[in-house]
Structures are given as structure tokens and as C-alpha cells.
N, C-alpha and C positions, 0 to 999 in steps of 0.2 A: 504494500500500500504506500503510494508516494505522498510524502508530507507536503503540505502547502508552504511550509517554511523553507523549502528549497528555493523559493523565489526571493528570500532575504539577500541583501547585498553581501557579496563575497562567498555565498554558499557553494561548496564543492561536494557533489554527491558521493556518498559512501558506496563501497562495492561489496560484493559477496553477501554474507548473511545479513549485514546491516544496510543493504541497499534499501533506499526509500527515505532515508534521512541524510542529513549533512555529515560528511566526514569532518569538515571544519568550515570556518567562515573567514578564512584568509590569514589567520595568525594562531597557529596551534599552541604556542607557548603562552601567549596572552590569554587564550581561552582556558588553559590549564590553571594559570595563576588566579584567574577570576574565580574558578570553581574552588580552588584551595582556600581562597579568601572568603568564601561563602557568598559570592555574588553570581548572578546570571542563572541560566537554566540549561538543561539538555533535552532536546527533542528525542524521545524514545517512542514515538508514535507508531513505529514499525513493529513493536512487540505485540505478541498476542495477549488478549485479555479474555479471561474466562470467569464466569460467576457461577456460584452454587447457592441456590435458595431452598427454602423449605425448613420445617421445624426440626428435621433430623440431620441437617447438613453437617454439623460439626462431629456428631457421633459417627456418621457414615464416613466422612473423610478420615477420621481417626483410624478406621480399619484399613485404609488404603495407603496412607502416607507414612513416611518415616518419622514424622514429627508428632508430638503429643498435642492434639488440637481439640480433644473432646470438651475441654473446659477453657478454650481460648477466650480471654476477655475481649470485649469489643474494643476496637481501635488499637490493639496490640499487634505489631508486625511480627511475622515469623517467616522462616524458610522451610521448605519440605521437599523431599524427593519421592519419586516413584521408581522402584527397582524392578528388575526382571526377577524371575524365579531363582536365578543364580546369583542375585545380589548386585548385578551390574546396573549402573545408573541409566535410566531411560528418560526421565523428565525432572526438571527443577522448577518449583513453583515459589513465587514470592507473594505471600499471602497477607491479608488483613480481613477481619470480620467487622462489619459496621453495626452489628446487632440484629440485622435481618438478612444480610447477604455476605457470603465469602467472596472477596475479590482477589484475583490472582493475575499477575502478569508473568508471561513465559517467553521463551526464546522465539524470535520471528519464525513463523511457519510451522511451529510445533503444536499449535493449539488444536488443530483438527485431529491429530493422532491422540492427543491427550483426551479430548472430548469423547472420541470413539471408545477409549478404554474406560473412562468414567461411566459412559452410558451402558457399557456392557456389565458394569458392576452395580447397577442401581437396584435390581431385583424388586423387592417390595418396599424399599425405603422411600419415604416422602421427601424427595429431593428433585430439584430441576437444575439441569446444567445448561449453560448458554454461552455461545461465542459472542462476545461483545466487542470484538476487534473493530468492526465496521463503524461503531458509533462512539467508542471510548478510546482516547489517546493517553498514553503514559507520558508524563513530563516529570523530569527529575530536578529537584531543587537541592543544591549542595548543603552540607552541614553548616550551620551558622547563618543560612539565608533568612532575611527578614521579609522576603517577598510575600505578599498577601495571597491567601488561598481563597478562591471564590466560594461563596456560601453553597453548601450542599455537595461540594466535591469530596469524594472519599480520599483520605490521605493514609499512606503507609509510611510511618516515621521510623527511621533506623539511625544508628550512629553515623552513617555515611550521608545522611540527608533524607529528604522526603520525596516519595513517589506519589504523584497526583494522578488519580483516575479522572481525567478531564473529558467532558463532552467534546468529541472531535470537532463539532461545529464551532466551538469556542477557542480552538487552538491558536488561530491567527491573532485574535483580539487579546488573548492572554499573553502571547509572546511579546506584544507591544508594551506590556506592563511589568514583565518579569525580569527585566534587565537584559544585559548582553547575552546573546546565544552562544553556546559552546557546542562544538561538534562531538560526534561519537568517539573520535580519536582522543580528545582530551579526557573524556569520561573513561575510556579504556586505559589510558596511561595512569590515571589515579587508581583504577581497579587493580592494575598490576602492582602498583606501589603498596596497596592495601592487602595484597596477597589473597585476593578473592577469586576463587575459581568460577568459570562460566561454562555452562553446558555447551558441548559442541566445540569448545576451544580447549579446555583442560581435560575433556573427556573423550574417550573413544569407546568402541563397542564392548570393552572389557574392564572399564574403570569401575572400581568400587569406592564407596564413600571415604574409607580410611586413607586412601592414597592422596586425597585432596584436602584433608583437614576439615571435612564436612561433618565429622562426628561432634555432637554437641550443638553446633549451629543449626544444622538441618536434619540431623538424625538423633532422636531421643533414645538413649540406651535403656531406659526403664519402662519401655513399652514393647509389646510384641504385636502379634496379629496383623502383620502386613507382609506382602509378598517380598521375598528376599531377606527376611529378618534372620533366618537361620545362618546365612553367610555372614551377616553383620556380627551376630553374636559369636560365631566361631572364630572369626578373625580377631575380634576384640578380646576374647578370653583365652584363646589357644595359640595364636600366631601373630604374624606381622603381614602387612600388605606387601605385595611384590614390588611396588614402586612407591615413590614419594614425590610430592610437589616441592620444588625449590624456586627461589627467587635468584635471578642471575644479574650481576653487574657486568655489562658487556664492554669490551674494549672500545673506547670512544673515538679511536683514530680511524675506525672502519667507516666507510661512506654509507654502506647499505646495512640495514638490520637483517639478521637471520630470520627468514620467514617461518611461519608455523610448519612443523614437520621436519625442520632442519635437524639433522642427526647430531647428537652430542657424544663426544668421546673424551677420554682422559687426555689431558694435555701431554703427559709424559709418553703416551703411546703414539701421538701424532695423528695426522688426518687419516691414516690407514688403519688406525687401531680399532678395537672392538666397539661397536655401538652400545652405549649404555643408557640412552634416552633420547628425547627429542624436545625441541622448543614447541610450546603450545601457544603463547602470545608474546609478541615483542612490541616495544613502544619506545618513543623518545620522551623522556620525562624532563620537565622544565628545570628541575634541580639536580636530579640524579644522573641525567644523561641517558644513554641507551640502556634499557633494562629489559628483562623478559621473565616469564614464568616457564617452567619446564618440568616434565616428568622424567625422573631418572630411576635406575634400579636402586632398591632400598639399601643395599649393602655398599654403595659407593661411599667412601669416607667423606665426612662433612667438610674436611679441609682440602679435599682433592681439587687441583686446578683442572678446569675443563676447557674444551673448545666446542663451540657451536658452529658447525661447518668449518670455516677458517677463522672464526672470531674467538679470541680468548675470552673466558668467562670465569668470574669468581662466584661461587654459590653462597647463598644465605639460606639457612635452614627454615623451612616452614613446617613440614611434617617430620617429626623425629624418626630416625632410622630404627 
């Protein structure tokens, strides 16, 4: 879905999964600094929006999600995953309940598969699932923002800022009041700095929650009764995940960033050494320079020097080995 904000001055369209919104508006670092200072907004109107209504909505979702939501208080934000039977991550939901409706935004293009799964699990529960992507746009206000939220708009407030579920028809008018726009690249650079994984970027077909540090934040260990729970419990109690998420400080002398999928090796082994992982997201940060998130084998020493493609990289631990 193409955002009307692509007509704003300087807007350069994003590509790939984030197609439909602006990559930037002409000054990537200025946009990052504005978000870090708590000003401006990010157009996330390409993300899917799903709602669940009905008197049994929280109890029903509690049975399906990795998060404890049966007693979720109104207006309290949370994150949750849906796993495969083998414990691999299939969906990531960013949730809030307004007292009558559960609102969730999800990765662009994933809402149809998510809704199909939810519909298949309704049985006799008094719930209704709806795709609201066509009429609701997600807008992100950074932490510290004093921008006003229109009356009646559902807000999901987190330590990283506020996600607004804004009527899509109001998107252009709200943009004129919310401060300078920042593109998705600025938003992604801060996400990398904050070590926050993203479905489809830090995940592949075999990713389990432990590898990304999603235990606790999106996976509640004191609940059962959800698909894939056996794998979560087994890894938590008896073993270790095969891979771990790391933050990389990249050599700033390189002109090009290593792209997602770039193979990572031990620097001591050189470019022909054994593959030990791959880059998941890379970004140019306004203070830290070139940085990245990556998945590497769990047993790689935390002080090992790495190379991503041909770029030297120093790792910072996110998930303990």
C-alpha cells in the first residue's frame, strides 16, 4: 500500500519489504538525530494491522500466542509470537488492548497468513478477526515526543516510543502537525542500535525465540498451551540455542555496508574460512557509524574478531552464548 506521504519534499521510496513508505526524506543522519531527540515521526503505514474483538478475545489469544495476555490490562503494550509446531518463529505481533479490541501491527504483507491461521483456530470462541490495513495506518512517535495524539486514536506506548493506530484518511493532515518526517532507514538504524530483532530480517525458517533474545519480551516462560511451547521449554531448561544474535561495529573505512545475508567468518581464518553466521540488518548510525545485527553460531567466542564479507567487525554480545 503506497503512502501519500511519499509526495512530501525530498521523499525517496523504500525498497523491498518496506516498499510503500519513504526510505528517507533527503538527510538520513538529520532524521536519525531528530528521532533520538524525541522529535518528528515515522510513517509505518505499510505495516499490516489486525484487530480481534469479542468478549473472549484475550483468553483465546492467550492459547495461541507466546505471551501471557489473558489478563492484559487495557492500554498496556506487549509483544507476542506465533510459533510453528517445532518452535520456529512464524509471526511477530505488536499488541495493545483498548478495553474492547486487541490491536496489532505486523510485518508488511504478513497479515493475510496471520488472519488465515487465527480464523482456523476460532472454533466456538466468541471472537472476530479483521484486517484493518486498508483503513488504519501505523505512525511511530519516538520516545520523548510531545506531539499530540488525536482524540480517539489507539496508542501503543513502549520504551522506544508510541505507535499510533491512525485512520488512514487522517495520515496526511496528521503529518503536517507531527513534526519533521523521518524515513524507515532512520527508524531501522535506531532499531539496530537498540538490539531489537525484526521478523523476516533477524529470522529465517528455523529461528527460535532464544536465538534473538525474545525470551521474556515476547515469550512468557510461565505459561504453556501454545503451539511450539515444548521446544521453548526444552531449550530453556535443557540446552542452548544453536545460534545467537550479536551487534556488530563495522569497519568505517569501507564504502559499502555488508548486505543482509553476507557471510561472517572468523577474522583469523580469512575470507576463505568456515562460515559461522550471516548479517541480518546493517545500517549507518549517526553516532556509531556503520553497524549491523547478525546471527552467529552460539559457540563463537565473544571476543573473537570477525569479518562480514570483506569488512572487519567487532561483536557486542546481545544473547549470551
